[in-house]
Each structure stands twice: as C-alpha cells, then as structure tokens.
N, C-alpha and C positions, 0 to 999 in steps of 0.2 A: 221427684222421687229425690234427686240430688239435693235439692234445697232441704227436703224433709230430714234428710239423714244430716245434713250440717246443722240444723237447726237443734235435732236432738243432742248431736255431740257438743256444741259449745253451750247448751243450755243447761247441761247437768254437772260441767266440769267445776270442781272445787279442789285446791290445793293449797299446800303451804310449804315454805321453803325452809330446809335444814341448814344447819352451820355449813355444810359444804355444799349448799345450793343444790342439793339432790331431790327431787320432786316425789313426793310420796301421795299417790291418789287412790283414794277407794270407792270414788261417787259412782264409778261404772258397776261395780259388784254390788254397791249398797242399792243401787236403782233399778239396775236393770239385770243384776246376775242370775236371778231366776228365770228370767225372759229372753234373754239374748247374751248369754255367758260370753261368747266369742268376741261379740262387740266390747261388752264389759270388760274383758281381758285386752284387747288392743287398747280402749281407752286409758285404763288404769297403768299397764304396764309398758305399752308402746310410745303412745302419744305422749303421756306424762313422764312415764317411768324412763323411757330411753331419750324423745325427742327433746321434750323441755329440758332434761336435765343435762343435755350436752352444753353447759354453760362455758367449757372450754373453748369451743366452736363458736357459739353466739351467746351473748348474756342475756339474762332474763328482761331486761330492759328493753333491747332490741327486738326479742322474741315478743315481747307484748306490743311494740308498734306493728310488726307484720300481721299479728293475729287483728288486732285492731283495724288495721287498714283492708284485710280480706274480708272481715265482716261487714265493715261498710260498703264496701264495694260490691258485694252482693245484696245490698240491701237489708241486712239483717241487722236490725236495729230495736230490739226487744231486749229483755231483761238478760238474755246471753252476751249480748254487746255492754251492757251495765256491769255485768260480772267483769269482763275482759278490761273495760275501762277503770274498774277500781281495783283488778290486777296492776294495769301499767301504773296507776298512782302509786301502788305499794313498791313498784320496781323503780321508783325514781321519776317518771315522766311529770313534769310540773303543768300547772295550769296554763301557762304560756305556751309551752311546747305542744300539749294537746291541742289546743286552738290552732297552731301554726300545722300540724299534722293534718288535721280536719280539713281547713282552708286547702292545703296541697291536694288532698284527695278528691275536694270538691272540683276540681278541674279535670279531673281524669274520669271519676266515678258518677257523678253528677251532682248537681245543686240539690236537689230535694232530698238525697241521702245525707248531704254535709247536714241541711237543716236540722234533719232528725238526729242525728249523731250529736250535733251542737246542743240540742235539749237535755239529753241525757249525760253529757259530759258537764254541762252548767251545774247540774246535781250533784254529780261525783266531787267536784272541785269547788263546790260553794264555799266552804269553810276555808279555803285558801285564798279567797279574794283580799281580805285585808291584807295577809303576808306578801302576797304578789305586788300589791300597791306599794307598801313600805320599801320592798326590794328596789322596784323602779325608781322610788324616789331617792332611794340611796345611791342608785347609780348614777344619778344626775348629780351627785357630790363630788364625785371623782373621775379623773380622765383615763382609767384603766377599765378593762371591763370585768365584770363581775364572774364571767364564764359558766359552767355548767355545774349541777349538783355534785358535791365532792363525793361520789357514791364508793370509790375506790378505797377512801379512808374513811368512810363512816363509821365504822366498827370502833375509830379511836377517837369519836368526838362524841361530846354529850351536845346534843342540839345539831341544827343544819348548818353546814357549811358549802361554799361554792368555789370553785378552782378554775383559775384562768391562765394558761401558760404564757408567759410574756417574751420570754427568749430562752432558747435551746442552744444557740451559739456562744461560745466562748465561756459564759456563765448562765448558768439554769437559774431563771428569775420566773416566779411565780406570783399572781395576784390571789391572796387567800381572802374570802370574805364570811364572816360569821354573822349569823343573827345574834339577836340579844339574847345573852346568857350561854350562847355557844363557846365551847372551850375544848381543846384538844387534851389527851391525857398526858399526864407526866411521861417523858420520854427522853432518850439519851441520844444523840449523834456519835457514833464511835468512830474511829479513825487510828490508825496507827501513825500517821503522820499528816498534820493540817486537818482538815475537815472542819466540821461544825457548819455554824449558820448565822446569817445576818437578816434581821428583820428593819423594816422602814415602814412607819404609819403613813397610810394613805388617807383615811378618811374615818371619821368616827372617832369611838373611845373604846381602849381595850386594856387589857392586862398581860404583863409578863412576869413570872416569878421562878426563881430558882429554888432549889430543895435546900432549906435552913435560911433562907433570906426574905426580907418583907417583900410584897408585890409591888411592882412598878407600872405606873399608869403609861400606856402609849397613846399619844395624840398624833395628828398629821405632823410627819417630820421627824419624829422619834425616831432614833436610830438604837438598835439592840444588837450588840454582839455576843455571840453563843460559841463559845469555844467547845471543841469536841470533848465528851465525858462528863459535861454538866447536865444533871438531872434538872427538868424544867418544863412549864407549860406555858402556854398564851390562847388569850381568846378574846371576846368582846365582854364590855361591861354589861351589867343586867339591864339597863335603859337605852343601851345604844349600839346599832349596827355598828361593826368594826371591819376594816379591811386593811391588811398590811402586804406590802412585798415581800417575798421569801428568796433570799438569795443564799443557794447552797455552794458552799465552799469549797473547793477542791483538795483534795486527799488521797491518802493511800488506804485501801482495805476501809471505805467508807461504808457505814451501815446505820440503820436507826433501829432502837429497841424501844417498843411501846410499852408502858407499864401501866399503873392503876389510873383509874378515872380520876379526877379532881372532885372531891365530895360537895355535896349540896352546903352542908355545914361550913366548909373552909371556903367555899365560893362566896357565900351570903356573907361571911364574916369582912370580907374586903368591901363590901358595898357600904359597910357602915363607917 
C-alpha cells in the first residue's frame, strides 16, 4: 500500500517555477480532485505549495537530488522517475552530476536499481552529450577548475556559465567559464571608494566592452582593469569557449547593478 501511494504521488506531479521560485501545483486537483480531494489538497498545497516552495531553506536543485535519490532507493524507476529527472535537469543538475549521483546511490540502494535509473537518465540528458564533451575538452586547456553551473547568477547571463571559487582569502578570485555565445548583461560595479574588478584571460577567446567604446578581445593572459562606475559586459566569442579569472577589488560600499542584456544584434556585429 505504501509503495502504491508513493507511486501515485510521484507519478502525477507537474509543477512550474515562478519568478520567486514559488511552486504552483494543480495536478492533484486536476486528476484526483473528485476521487480523493484531501489527497489532492495535500499534494498541491502542502507538498508543492509549502515543502517544495521552501527554497530559502533548501534550493530546488538540492530538493531534486533528494527526490531522485528517494525514488531510486525504493526501486521506483518508471515515468515518475523520468519526470523528476527532467525536473532535476531544469533545476540545474548536469549530465555529469546525475551520473555521479546515481553511481553513489548504487552502493547504498542496489546495483540493479542504478542500472534502471541510468537507462532513464541517458534519455533525459541525451542532447547534452556533445556539450558535456566540449566542456570536458575545454577543461583540459586550463589549470583552473570550471566549477559548478552558475545558477546563482543565471538570470544575468545569456547562455550557460560556470563558476569556480579560487580564493576567498585576502582577495576574492573566481574562475568564470562561458560556453560559446554566453555573455553577462551590461552591469556596473559601484563603490564610494576603490572597488571595481580585474579580469585575466585564462583560456579560449572572449570579449570585453565598455559602454560607448569598441569591444576588446580577451585571450589567455589579457588583463582588463574595470574601475568602479563603468558600465560594461564580458563573455565568450561565438565560436569559442572562454574562461577568465575575476578579481574583486576591495572598496567601500561595494555593490553590483545589473542592467539590460547584450542584444543578439549587437553581439553578432562583433563577430564580423
């Protein structure tokens, strides 16, 4: 009976994420409202409306990992797992990460369960194979790690980026990796004193541009000094992965102001 209820619960769930990561769920009422109204209410309003929506306590990405782990551990490897694997992908879990998650689960939940889960995960992440292979090849070009998907700042980037903290002592340094065509939005580093940023090209080829000035190519070894108060953007070339170190310059009352995206028309004009 317990397995049956879990099967029903996880097989009917559909949800979408609002701007504040508030989950709105109607599948329970849509499919079971007339037959099991209390179950439908608990599904829509409690499980998703409250538990999944507590993103200030645990993000959607981590909740997806927990849910996928729970389903595989119970041997639930049907369409309900496919749905939650798809949700995990939407919530930022990469092909490499899900493979590692399922491998880890195998040692605790059982080898056959992992095999079944892998067969489903391969289909969900099938189109990411080429991208992951390219990312792995780019990693071999540089000594700094690529890090994790830059989900915290994804709203301020066009395309996928990755972030790896290099140092948080004395000077804050991060390695930022951009897939081809990825760039951040126009933005300004504010400070009442000092502040700003310095970029050092690490691998690949990218662009840096200040408002009102021509764009400048960034290659490995290129150093870019960005004073506080200067509107600018930076990112990868259209045909190349790109990575740079970002040094945050100490200052007083420092803050970032994110502005409009770099349009495709303006970006494409640089490639010519």
